[in-house]
C-alpha positions in Angstrom: 8.6 -1.7 26.9 8.9 -5.1 25.3 11.7 -6.1 27.8 9.4 -5.3 30.7 6.6 -7.4 29.1 8.9 -10.2 28.4 10.1 -10.3 32.1 6.5 -10.1 33.3 5.3 -12.9 31.1 8.3 -15.0 32.2 7.4 -14.4 35.8 3.8 -15.3 35.3 4.8 -18.5 33.4 7.2 -19.6 36.2 4.6 -18.9 38.8 1.9 -20.9 37.0 4.2 -23.9 36.2 5.5 -23.8 39.8 2.1 -23.8 41.4 0.8 -26.6 39.1 3.9 -28.8 39.6 4.0 -28.2 43.3 0.3 -29.0 44.0 -0.9 -31.3 41.3 0.8 -34.5 42.5 -0.8 -34.2 45.9 -4.4 -33.2 45.0 -6.8 -36.0 45.9 -9.0 -37.6 43.3 -12.1 -35.7 42.3 -10.9 -32.3 43.8 -11.4 -29.5 41.4 -12.5 -31.9 38.7 -9.0 -33.4 38.5 -8.3 -37.1 38.4 -5.8 -38.8 40.7 -2.1 -38.3 39.8 -1.4 -42.0 39.2 -4.8 -42.8 37.7 -5.2 -40.7 34.6 -6.1 -41.5 31.0 -2.8 -40.4 29.4 -0.7 -42.4 31.9 -2.7 -45.5 31.3 -2.5 -45.0 27.5 1.3 -44.5 27.6 1.7 -47.6 29.8 -0.3 -49.7 27.3 1.4 -48.3 24.2 4.9 -48.8 25.6 4.2 -52.2 27.2 5.6 -50.9 30.5 2.7 -51.6 32.8 4.8 -50.7 35.8 4.8 -47.1 34.7 1.7 -46.4 36.7 3.2 -47.6 39.9 6.4 -45.7 39.3 4.6 -42.4 38.7 2.4 -43.1 41.7 5.4 -43.4 44.0 6.3 -40.8 46.5 9.7 -40.4 44.9 8.4 -39.2 41.6 5.8 -37.0 43.3 8.5 -35.4 45.4 10.7 -34.9 42.3 7.9 -33.2 40.5 7.1 -31.0 43.5 10.8 -30.1 43.8 10.8 -28.9 40.2 7.7 -26.9 41.0 9.4 -25.3 44.0 12.4 -24.5 41.8 10.1 -22.7 39.3 8.5 -20.7 42.2 12.0 -19.8 43.4 13.0 -18.6 39.9 9.8 -16.5 39.7 10.4 -14.8 43.1 14.1 -14.2 42.2 12.9 -12.5 39.0 10.4 -10.5 40.9 13.0 -9.2 43.3 15.5 -8.5 40.5 13.0 -7.1 38.0 14.8 -3.9 37.2 18.2 -5.6 36.8 16.7 -8.2 34.4 14.9 -5.5 32.3 18.2 -3.5 32.1 20.1 -6.6 31.0 17.5 -7.4 28.3 17.5 -3.8 27.0 21.3 -3.7 27.0 21.6 -6.9 25.0 19.2 -5.7 22.3 20.2 -2.1 22.0 23.6 -1.6 20.2 26.1 0.6 21.9 27.3 3.9 20.3 30.8 2.6 19.7 29.4 -0.5 18.0 27.3 1.6 15.7 30.4 3.2 14.3 32.0 -0.2 13.7 34.7 0.4 16.4 35.5 -2.5 18.7 35.1 -2.0 22.4 37.8 -3.2 24.8 35.2 -5.5 26.5 34.5 -7.4 23.3 38.0 -8.7 22.9 37.9 -12.0 24.8 40.5 -13.7 22.7 43.9 -14.1 24.3 47.2 -14.4 22.5 48.1 -17.8 21.2 51.2 -18.1 23.5 51.1 -17.0 27.1 53.7 -14.7 28.6 55.6 -17.6 30.0 55.8 -19.2 26.6 57.3 -16.0 25.1 59.8 -15.7 27.8 60.9 -19.3 27.5 61.2 -19.0 23.7 63.3 -15.9 24.0 65.8 -17.4 26.5 66.4 -20.5 24.4 
């Protein structure tokens, strides 16, 4: 149950962030009570504190707006991918948190042994022939 809720909350979070980052840079001043993207209090405060007064013009450029919108679209894509693969993600989360029967007994599974031998097969054959 907690795995399902975790995936649902992750999907909602990705959707919210995606919508905000996709639309916020392009909303005109005064719409929905929001200020203009390049003319907000926090941006002006940061420009004054850092002494970088060109920060406002950089943030107002279409390049930065496009980059922020791209990140928003990426978040929307992640959300839709998670929606379409919901069952697979829930199974993966449940499988990673629930111990297997063989791991409960302390036995190692064949999948858990990712370490290879120090020397490869070619090294052993070369050492034997020398």
